[in-house]
C-alpha positions as CSV (number, residue, x, y, z in Angstrom):
1,M,-78.4,59.5,5.6
2,G,-80.9,62.4,6.1
3,S,-79.8,66.3,5.9
4,E,-79.2,68.7,8.7
5,M,-82.2,70.5,9.7
6,A,-82.4,74.2,9.7
7,P,-81.6,76.4,12.6
8,R,-84.6,76.6,15.2
9,Q,-86.7,79.7,14.9
10,G,-86.8,81.1,18.4
11,G,-86.6,77.8,20.0
12,E,-89.8,78.0,21.9
13,R,-91.3,75.1,23.5
14,P,-93.9,74.6,26.2
15,T,-93.3,74.2,29.8
16,G,-92.8,70.8,30.8
17,D,-91.2,69.8,27.6
18,P,-87.5,68.3,27.3
19,A,-86.3,71.3,25.3
20,G,-87.6,74.4,27.3
21,A,-90.6,76.6,28.1
22,E,-92.7,79.1,26.6
23,E,-96.4,79.6,27.0
24,A,-97.8,76.3,28.1
25,D,-100.6,74.9,30.3
26,W,-100.0,71.3,30.7
27,T,-99.4,68.7,33.4
28,G,-97.8,65.5,33.6
29,N,-94.9,64.1,31.5
30,A,-93.8,65.6,28.2
31,G,-96.1,63.5,25.8
32,L,-97.6,65.5,22.9
33,A,-96.9,67.6,20.1
34,G,-93.4,66.2,19.4
35,D,-92.3,66.2,23.1
36,G,-89.7,68.6,22.8
37,A,-87.7,66.6,20.4
38,S,-87.8,67.5,16.7
39,M,-87.1,65.0,14.2
40,R,-84.3,64.2,11.8
41,D,-82.2,61.5,10.1
42,A,-78.7,62.0,11.2
43,D,-75.3,60.6,9.8
44,A,-75.0,57.2,10.8
45,A,-71.5,56.5,9.5
46,G,-69.1,55.7,12.3
47,N,-71.8,55.8,15.1
48,A,-73.3,52.9,16.9
49,G,-76.8,53.1,16.2
50,W,-79.6,54.0,13.7
51,A,-79.6,57.6,12.2
52,G,-81.4,60.3,13.6
53,I,-81.8,62.1,17.1
54,A,-80.1,59.3,18.8
55,G,-78.3,55.8,17.9
56,L,-79.6,52.4,18.1
57,T,-76.9,50.3,19.7
58,G,-74.9,48.1,17.2
59,I,-76.4,49.2,14.0
60,A,-74.9,51.6,11.5
61,D,-77.9,52.0,8.9
62,L,-81.3,50.9,8.0
63,A,-80.0,47.5,6.5
64,G,-79.9,45.9,10.0
65,D,-77.1,43.8,11.4
66,A,-77.1,39.9,12.2
67,D,-75.4,40.9,15.6
68,L,-78.4,42.6,17.1
69,A,-80.8,40.7,19.3
70,Q,-84.3,40.7,18.0
71,G,-85.9,40.7,21.2
72,G,-89.4,39.4,21.8
73,P,-91.6,41.0,19.1
74,F,-95.3,41.8,19.7
75,G,-96.4,38.5,18.0
76,F,-99.9,38.0,16.7
77,A,-100.2,34.7,18.6
78,Q,-100.4,36.6,22.1
79,G,-103.5,37.0,24.0
80,K,-106.0,39.9,23.3
81,A,-105.6,41.4,26.6
82,E,-101.6,41.5,26.3
83,R,-102.1,43.2,22.9
84,K,-104.3,45.5,24.4
85,E,-101.9,46.3,27.3
86,R,-99.1,47.1,24.9
87,F,-101.4,48.9,22.4
88,E,-102.2,51.3,25.1
89,R,-98.7,52.3,25.8
90,L,-98.8,54.5,22.6
91,R,-101.6,56.6,24.3
92,E,-100.1,60.0,25.4
93,A,-99.0,59.9,28.8
94,R,-99.4,63.6,29.7
95,G,-102.5,64.7,31.6
96,H,-104.8,67.5,30.5
97,N,-106.8,67.9,33.5
98,E,-105.0,70.7,35.4
99,A,-106.8,72.1,38.3
100,R,-109.8,70.0,37.2
101,R,-110.5,71.8,34.0
102,L,-110.7,69.0,31.6
103,F,-108.6,70.9,29.0
104,G,-105.0,72.0,28.4
105,S,-103.6,74.7,26.0
106,Y,-100.3,75.2,24.8
107,E,-98.3,77.2,22.0
108,Y,-95.2,76.0,20.1
109,R,-92.8,77.6,17.4
110,Y,-90.7,75.2,15.2
111,G,-88.1,75.7,12.5
112,P,-88.4,74.8,8.8
113,G,-89.0,71.1,8.5
114,E,-89.1,70.1,12.3
115,H,-91.5,67.6,13.5
116,V,-94.2,69.1,15.5
117,I,-96.3,66.1,16.6
118,E,-95.0,62.8,16.5
119,A,-97.6,60.1,16.0
120,H,-99.6,59.4,19.0
121,W,-103.3,59.3,20.3
122,H,-105.2,60.3,23.3
123,E,-108.6,60.2,24.7
124,E,-109.2,63.9,24.8
125,M,-110.2,65.8,21.3
126,E,-108.0,68.6,19.9
127,W,-108.1,71.8,17.9
128,L,-104.7,72.9,16.4
129,Y,-104.7,76.2,15.1
130,V,-101.8,77.6,13.0
131,A,-100.6,81.1,13.8
132,E,-97.6,81.4,11.5
133,G,-96.1,79.4,8.7
134,E,-97.6,75.9,7.6
135,T,-98.0,72.7,9.2
136,L,-98.4,69.5,7.6
137,L,-100.9,67.4,9.7
138,Q,-101.5,63.6,9.3
139,I,-104.9,62.3,10.9
140,G,-105.0,58.5,10.5
141,T,-104.3,58.1,6.8
142,E,-105.4,61.7,6.0
143,S,-103.1,64.5,5.4
144,L,-103.9,68.2,5.6
145,L,-101.8,71.2,4.9
146,L,-102.6,73.9,7.4
147,R,-101.7,77.5,6.5
148,A,-101.7,80.4,9.0
149,G,-105.0,81.2,10.0
150,E,-106.4,77.8,9.5
151,A,-107.1,75.3,12.1
152,A,-108.0,71.3,12.3
153,F,-109.9,69.2,14.6
154,V,-108.6,65.8,15.8
155,P,-111.4,63.6,17.3
156,S,-110.7,61.5,20.3
157,G,-108.6,58.4,19.8
158,E,-107.4,59.2,16.3
159,L,-103.5,58.7,15.7
160,H,-102.1,62.1,14.5
161,A,-98.7,63.5,13.9
162,A,-97.5,66.8,12.1
163,H,-94.4,68.7,11.0
164,A,-93.5,72.0,10.0
165,S,-93.8,72.8,6.2
166,G,-92.5,75.6,4.0
167,S,-89.3,77.4,4.4
168,A,-90.4,79.5,7.6
169,G,-91.3,77.1,10.0
170,C,-94.5,77.4,12.0
171,R,-96.2,78.5,15.2
172,F,-99.3,77.1,16.5
173,F,-101.7,76.9,19.4
174,A,-103.6,73.6,20.5
175,L,-106.4,73.1,22.7
176,V,-106.8,69.6,23.9
177,F,-110.0,68.8,26.0
178,H,-112.1,66.0,27.3
179,G,-115.6,65.4,26.1
180,A,-116.7,65.6,29.7
181,L,-116.0,69.2,29.6
182,L,-119.0,69.9,27.4
183,S,-121.4,67.6,29.3
184,G,-123.8,69.0,32.1
185,A,-125.1,67.4,35.2
186,A,-128.6,66.5,33.7
187,F,-129.4,65.0,30.2
188,D,-130.8,68.2,28.9
189,A,-131.4,69.0,25.2
190,V,-127.8,70.4,24.9
191,E,-126.6,67.0,25.7
192,E,-129.0,65.0,23.5
193,R,-128.8,67.2,20.6
194,V,-125.2,68.7,20.5
195,V,-122.8,67.0,23.0
196,L,-123.8,63.4,22.5
197,P,-123.4,63.5,18.8
198,L,-120.1,64.8,19.2
199,L,-118.9,62.1,21.4
200,E,-120.6,59.5,19.4
201,R,-119.0,61.0,16.3
202,R,-122.4,61.3,14.7
203,A,-122.0,65.3,14.4
204,M,-118.7,66.4,14.8
205,F,-116.7,69.8,14.2
206,P,-115.4,69.8,10.4
207,R,-112.0,68.4,10.0
208,Q,-110.5,71.6,8.8
209,A,-111.5,75.3,9.5
210,R,-110.6,78.1,6.7
211,P,-111.4,81.7,7.1
212,Q,-113.0,81.9,3.6
213,E,-115.7,79.4,4.6
214,P,-118.9,80.5,7.0
215,A,-118.4,77.6,9.6
216,G,-114.5,78.0,9.4
217,A,-114.8,81.8,10.0
218,L,-117.2,81.1,13.0
219,L,-114.8,78.3,14.5
220,L,-111.5,80.4,14.2
221,G,-113.2,83.5,15.6
222,E,-114.2,81.5,18.8
223,L,-110.6,79.9,18.8
224,A,-109.1,83.2,18.7
225,H,-111.2,84.1,22.0
226,I,-110.2,80.9,23.5
227,R,-106.5,81.4,22.8
228,Q,-106.7,84.8,24.3
229,A,-108.3,83.5,27.5
230,C,-105.7,80.8,27.9
231,R,-102.9,83.4,27.5
232,Q,-104.2,86.1,29.6
233,R,-106.2,84.0,32.1
234,P,-108.9,86.8,33.4
235,P,-111.1,85.7,36.2
236,G,-113.5,83.0,34.9
237,W,-111.4,82.3,31.9
238,E,-112.0,78.5,32.3
239,A,-115.6,79.1,31.8
240,A,-114.9,81.3,28.7
241,V,-113.3,78.1,27.2
242,K,-116.0,75.8,28.0
243,G,-118.6,78.4,26.8
244,R,-116.6,79.1,23.5
245,L,-116.7,75.4,22.7
246,L,-120.3,75.1,23.1
247,L,-120.9,78.2,20.8
248,M,-118.6,76.5,18.3
249,L,-120.6,73.3,18.5
250,A,-124.0,75.4,18.3
251,G,-122.6,77.4,15.0
252,T,-121.5,74.3,13.5
253,H,-125.0,72.8,13.7
254,A,-126.6,76.0,12.7
255,L,-124.6,76.2,9.8
256,G,-125.2,72.6,8.7
257,A,-121.3,71.8,8.8
258,A,-121.5,69.0,11.4
259,E,-119.6,65.9,10.0
260,D,-120.7,62.3,10.6
261,R,-117.4,60.5,11.2
262,R,-118.5,56.9,12.0
263,A,-116.9,54.1,9.9
264,G,-118.2,54.1,6.4
265,A,-120.6,57.3,7.2
266,D,-119.4,59.1,4.3
267,G,-120.8,56.5,1.9
268,G,-117.4,55.2,0.8
269,P,-116.7,51.6,0.4
270,A,-116.5,49.5,3.5
271,S,-113.4,48.0,2.2
272,G,-111.7,51.1,2.0
273,V,-112.6,52.2,5.6
274,A,-111.5,48.7,6.8
275,A,-108.3,49.0,4.9
276,D,-107.6,52.6,6.5
277,A,-108.3,51.3,10.0
278,A,-106.0,48.3,9.6
279,K,-103.2,50.4,8.5
280,V,-103.7,52.5,11.7
281,E,-103.7,49.4,14.1
282,R,-100.6,48.3,12.4
283,L,-98.8,51.5,13.0
284,K,-100.0,51.6,16.6
285,R,-98.7,48.1,17.3
286,V,-95.2,49.0,16.1
287,I,-95.2,52.4,17.8
288,S,-96.2,50.7,21.0
289,H,-93.4,48.3,20.7
290,L,-90.9,50.9,20.1
291,Q,-92.1,52.9,23.2
292,E,-91.8,49.7,25.3
293,H,-88.3,48.4,23.9
294,Y,-86.5,51.8,23.1
295,G,-83.7,50.9,25.6
296,R,-82.3,47.8,23.7
297,P,-81.3,47.1,20.0
298,I,-84.2,46.8,17.6
299,R,-84.0,46.1,13.9
300,I,-86.3,47.1,11.0
301,A,-86.8,43.5,10.3
302,E,-88.4,43.1,13.9
303,L,-90.5,46.1,13.4
304,A,-91.5,45.1,9.9
305,G,-92.7,41.6,11.4
306,L,-94.9,43.3,13.7
307,A,-96.7,44.9,10.7
308,A,-96.6,41.7,9.0
309,M,-94.7,43.6,6.0
310,S,-91.4,43.3,4.3
311,E,-88.7,45.8,5.5
312,G,-88.9,47.9,2.4
313,H,-92.4,48.0,2.4
314,F,-92.6,48.7,6.1
315,S,-90.2,51.5,5.9
316,R,-92.2,53.4,3.1
317,F,-95.3,52.5,5.2
318,F,-94.1,54.0,8.2
319,R,-92.9,57.0,6.5
320,E,-96.2,57.6,4.6
321,M,-98.2,57.4,7.8
322,T,-96.0,59.4,10.1
323,G,-93.9,61.6,8.0
324,Q,-90.8,60.2,9.7
325,T,-88.5,57.0,9.0
326,P,-88.7,54.4,11.6
327,I,-85.1,55.3,12.6
328,A,-86.2,59.2,13.2
329,Y,-89.2,58.2,15.3
330,L,-87.3,55.7,17.7
331,N,-84.1,58.1,18.1
332,A,-86.5,61.0,18.8
333,L,-88.1,58.9,21.5
334,R,-84.7,57.9,22.8
335,I,-83.7,61.5,23.4
336,R,-87.1,62.4,24.8
337,R,-86.7,59.7,27.4
338,A,-83.1,60.8,28.2
339,A,-84.3,64.4,28.7
340,E,-87.0,63.1,31.3
341,R,-84.4,61.2,33.3
342,L,-82.1,64.2,33.3
343,R,-84.8,66.5,34.4
344,R,-86.3,64.3,37.1
345,T,-83.3,62.1,38.5
346,E,-79.7,62.7,39.6
347,L,-78.4,59.7,37.5
348,R,-75.0,60.1,35.9
349,I,-75.2,61.3,32.3
350,A,-73.5,58.0,31.2
351,D,-75.9,55.8,33.0
352,I,-78.9,57.6,31.5
353,A,-77.4,57.2,28.0
354,L,-77.0,53.6,28.5
355,E,-80.6,53.2,29.7
356,C,-81.8,54.9,27.0
357,G,-80.0,52.7,24.5
358,F,-76.8,54.5,23.8
359,D,-73.5,52.7,24.4
360,N,-71.3,55.6,22.9
361,I,-71.6,58.7,25.4
362,S,-69.9,61.1,22.8
363,Y,-72.5,60.1,20.2
364,F,-75.1,60.7,22.7
365,V,-74.0,64.2,23.8
366,R,-73.6,64.9,20.0
367,Q,-77.0,64.1,19.0
368,F,-78.8,65.5,22.2
369,Q,-77.3,68.8,21.4
370,R,-78.2,68.6,17.7
371,Q,-81.9,68.0,18.6
372,L,-82.3,70.0,22.0
373,K,-79.9,72.8,21.1
374,E,-77.8,72.4,24.4
375,T,-75.7,69.8,26.0
376,P,-77.1,67.4,28.3
377,S,-75.3,69.0,31.3
378,A,-76.7,72.5,30.2
379,F,-80.2,70.8,30.0
380,R,-79.8,69.4,33.4
381,R,-78.7,72.7,34.9
382,R,-81.3,74.7,33.3
383,N,-84.0,72.3,34.5
384,G,-82.8,72.5,38.1
385,Q,-80.7,69.2,38.6
386,K,-77.1,69.7,39.7
């Protein structure tokens, strides 16, 4: 169905991620920035499953199969509390508060066309800086093309995804930080005039920082210092990160570049804001369902029902919002879950494959190797399991 991806450029990924390690500072489960699983659509002919990283049991293509169990769809009639509980499953599982720092930093390199960040959200804010190549970043319903030397800001709670753009792949640095990192013990002028407006979305960092713009040049300069501190970790480097972020906020206000991101604050029609919010809510509902039920057969019709769309409309909608087909997203999720089990348990590879939705071990091995550039056995050996 989809084409084969280009070879990985350097194969570098952060520690704790299913695909190996380079420069990272993260705790918890593999969760952010693609989670080590690059996305692709794969050949589905002759394989049990959807095309992509790993197959969905019992279906050969997007058309669906009447023999598949539909399972229990999310359902609009369910209670608000249950909807909220499932909705929360989309939240990134990874913790960013190592050693009480309230932030995490990492660097990635990806080959051309590879998915950099799967659609997800988290409570922390994030700065993403592209060091090499180009990255197409999706934040909510907005798409940004980030070139080398540019950065983008992702506010708390916003759904975002990205993939490498162009022919050379990309390398990027990300800093994820909690708003509490910038708050002081007392409610002083800094808290009132700078930090609180950021947390309330009244006066936030610009969405995109470009070197040719005054505010962008300031922000990128401070990000360069933060990146250096996170890589070298001299004494007091945590204070340097916090201080540089506050300087970024101060400079943003001084240059009049702070942006109001409250709903409808840009003066646009309220109907447009509501429509965008509804699209994001639908997508979160679908992804939460995939993350909960990835181990069983799922049909396109089932997912389309969650979004209250036809199958064709839903497939276009999902691709537009995430840069991936539903197939690629689900199969990436299955490979990622399999990699986590390989790293953390001693279960047989065949049992892990079954738990993650594969009823064909050879297909599982082939897709695992295609995505993570090594066999499940090699991955387990490299990550300390016998």
